[in-house]
N, C-alpha and C positions, 0 to 999 in steps of 0.2 A: 507728593506722591505717598499714598498710604502704604502700610506694611504689606498688604495683600498684593497690591499692584507691583511692588518691588519684587515679589516672588512669582511674577508672570501672569497675574490675573488680567484678562483682556475682555473686550466686548463679546467676542464669540464664546468665551467661557461663561460670561455673565448670562448670555442668551441660553446656553445649554443648561445652566443652573435653574433659570426661570422655567424652562421647559419641564424639567424633572421635579422641581419643587416650586410650583406656582403659588402666587398669593392666595389667601392672605398669608403674610409673612409669619413663619413659625420657625424658620431655620435660616442660617446665613452661610455664605461660602467660606471655606477655609482650605488651606493646602498643607499636606503632610511634609514637614521639613526634615524630619529625622525619626527613625524608629530604632529603639534600642532596648532590648530585654523587656518587652512588654510595656514600655513607656513610649509615648509618641509626643513629639514636639510639632505643634501646628502654628500656622500664621493666619490671622484674619485681618480685617481692615484696621483693628485697634492695636495689634501687636502680636507677640508670641506667647503661647501658653502650653503647658504640658497636660496630658491626659494619661491616666494609667489604665490597666486592662479592665477595671470596673466600669469605665465609661465608654467602652468600645463594644461594638456589635461582634459577638463571638463567631457569627457566620461570615464575617467580612475580614479578611486578612489585609490590613493596610500596608502600603509600601511607600517609600519615599517618592514624592512627586504626585501622589494621588490628590484629586480634588474631591472634597467631601462637604456634606451639609452638617452643620453643628447647631445644636439647640442649647439655650441657656439651661444651666443645671440648678441645683438647689441653692436658693439665695443665701442660705446659712453657710454653705461651704464655698460659694463662688465658683462651683464646678460647671463643666460643660459636658455635653454628650454628643458623640458622632451618631447621627440618625440616618445617614445615607451616603452613598458613594456614586459619583458621576462616572459614566462609562469612560474607560481608558482608550485613548486613541493610539497609544503605543505601549508596549510592555516588554521590557528587557528581562530575560530570564536565562537560567542555565540549569542543568541537572545538578541536584545537590550532590556534593562530593561524598564518595564512599557510602552511598545510599542504595542498599539492595532493593528497596521498594520503589525506586525510580520516581522520586518526587521532584517537582520543580522548585528551584529557589528563585524568588522574585527579587530582582535587583533594582528596578526603578520603573516608574510609570509616567506617561504623558511627557515623553522626551522627544524633542525634535531632532537633535543631533547626538550621535555617539562619537566622541573623540577617542579613537584607539591610540593610546599613548605608547610610543616606541622610543626608548632612550638610545641615544647615539653613543653612549659610553660603554657599550657592551655589544657582542655579536648579535645580529638580527635573528630572532626566532621566527622563522617562516611559518611553522606550524601554529604557534600562538597567534600570529598576525592573521592568518587565514581563518582560524577558528573564531576569533573575536569579530572579524568582519562578517562572517556568516551569521553569528548571533545578532550583531548590530542590525544587519539588513533585515533579518527575520522579525525583529522587534517592531518594525514599522517606522523606525527612525532612519535618518540619513547618516551613514558612516563617513567620518573624516579621519584620516591618519594624521596624528600630530607627532612629529619628531621633536624630541626634547634634548637638552644638554648639547646643543650644537657647538658650544664653546669648548667642550671637553673631547670632541671627536678628533682622532688623528686620521681617520679614513672617511672623512665627511662626504666627499663626492661619491665614493664607491657605495657607501651605505645608503645614501639618498637615492642613487640610481637603482640599486637593488630593491629598495622599498617600493619605489614607484612601479617597478616591474612586477613585484609580487602583489601589489594592491590592485592591479588590473582595472584601471579606470576610476578608482576611488581617489578623491582629491587628497593630496599630501601637502601639509603645511610644516615648515621647518622653523623651530623656535629655540630661543635660549632665554630662560628667565633671568639669569645672571646678567647677560648683556642686553636684555630687552629687545632682542631680535625676533621678528616675526609676530610680536604680540598684537600690533595693530591689524595685521592681516587676519589673525585668528579672531580677534575681537570683532572684526567686521563680519564674520560668519554668524555671529550670535545676535540676532535682532531683538528689539524689545518684545517681551512676551514669549520668547523662545527659551528652551532649556537644553543645555548640552551636558551629557554625562561623560565623565572621563573614566576610561577603563585601561588598566595597565598593571604591570607587576609592581611589587614593592620597590621603592627607591627609583621609580621611573621619572619622578619629578612632577607628579600631579599636584601635590599641595603647593610646591614652589610656583608652579604655573598659575594656580588660582591666586596666590599672594601677589604675583606680578600683575595679573589682570585686575585685581581689586585695588592695588596700590597700598595694601596693608599686610600685616603679618598675622592674620586671623587663623590660618591653618598651620599646625605644627609640622616641622620638617626635621630630618636627621641625615647624617652622613651615611653613604653606602660603604660596604666593605670593599677595600681595594682589590682583594684577591679574586672575588667572583662577581663584583658589581651589585650584590644583593643588599637590600636595606631592610630595616625593621618597619613594621606597620605603624606609621604615624597617624593614619586615619583608621578609626576602629568601627565606624558605622557610616552608611551612606547619608550624606547631608547636602541640602541645597544651600548655595551661597549666592546672594544677589550681587549683581555687578553695578547696580545703581540706576539703571534706566528701564528696569523691567526685564532685562536679560538675566538668566540664571545659569549657574554651573553646578553640577552635582559632583562632589568629591566622593570617591569610593575607596574602600580598602584594597590593597594590592591582591591580585588573584594569581595563584600559582598555576592553576590549570583551568580549562574552560570546557567542561563536558556539555555537549549540545542537548537541547530539549526541543523536540518537535520543530526542527529548523529546516525542513525540506525546502521551503520557499527561499530562505536565505542561502541555502546551498546552491540552488539553481541560479540565483542572482549573481553570486560571487564566482561560480564556476560555469558561467554561460558558455565560455569557449570550449569547455569539455563536453557539455551536454549537446551542443550544436553538432558534434561529430556523430552522435548516435544514429540519426536517420541515414547516414551515409554507409552504414554497415550492410553487407550483403544479406545477412539474416536478421529478421526483426527481433529474435530472441538471443542475439549475440551476447556472449558473456565477456567479450573484449579481452580474451585470453589468448587462445591459439586458433580461433576460428578463421578460415580463409575469408578474405574480403572485409576484414575488420578495419573500419576507418580510424579507430582509436590507435590500434597498433601501427597502422601506416603513418599516422601523424607523429607518433613517438619515434619511429624509425627515420623519418625525414627531418626530425628536429622541430617540427611545427608545434609539438606539445612536449613539454619536459616530463620525463619519467617521474621526477619528484612530485610534480603537480598532480599527475594522474594518481599516484599512490596516496597523496594527501586527500584527494577527492574520494577514492575508494575507502579509505580508512573512516572518514566521516560518514559516508553512505552506509557502511556496515554498522557503525556505531548507532545510527538512527534506526536502522532495521532491527538491531538487537533491542533497543529501547522499546520499540513498538511490540515486539514479541513478548517482552516482560509485562508491558501494559495489558496486552490482550489476555495473557495468562492470569494476571491479577483480576481482570474483569470477569473471567470465567469462574475463578474461585469465589469471587464475591457473589456472582449470580447463583452458583451452586449452593452457597451457604444461605442465601435468601430463600431459595425454593425449599431447601431442607427445613429452614426455620418455619416457613409458612405451613409446610406439611405437618411438622410436629405440633404446631399450634392447633391445626384443625383436628388432629388425632386426639389431642388433649381435651378439646372441646367436646368431641363425640364421647369420650370416655366419661366425662363429667355429666353431660346433659342428655346423652343418647342421640340417636339419629333423628332427623326431622321426619315427620310422617307425611 
């Protein structure tokens, strides 16, 4: 098995590459394995190689997991150049933290499964779980909840039951890297040619899980603090790790928060039980607050819908609405500047050359 196949290259990817970069051959397929400070690690059929920003298309922001076309570089330097990007069938992203301009941070592309890692050695963060599930579903990938550190939990049954309830139909797999429990079940979810990205907080056991799946110690690990269960970032960049048969896992740095980015579809998929109540309201423009005949308030009062889940939905709904307002305002400012610039250019032209007769 050549290097590219180990990183998930399949016949469908080959056919897609041929469609976008047909013969005669001038480029070959490669996959982005890691991006780090303007330097990119790629894999082709012959092995791994690095490219710096001088050999990358400035109009194309590459992300871990991308399939690209690479052409041979200067024979004197042995360099290569990325000359094209294949369409992404999935894209995992979030709003960049503390960004007033509301830009998206791309986390990974061409992912089949998103493993939402939930450590059992600390209290369950329902808000983090639901947010990550929304982003995972919106990416185009299939979410799977992975419970880690089962050997360290003193409330195993309670936390597992609570997680299954909060995940609302998303598959939950319980694992222990130390005891090798659940690894075969998880490994069976990642077929040859598939890529699973692991998302979770620092110290959740993502790197330990990858080491257990690969049977090696290629990913660094560290102990978490006893007081709060938090750990240091042992993974500093998103990186693909081959499992040996064409299946791939993406390790990611721990995320403290997960601000959503254009995730309305994911919100609908994860909160289907909530949105299915809306048509039952007496008024079509019901705000689901104090209106008579509100199906949402009725479901909360009868216990059919948890108040906590409704508030979680509303918080994410308001967050996405606010994001769109900022985007629209930025677009209006950009449009105004463009019109003003064109008007100033026309005025300058007339001043220099006079009006057309």
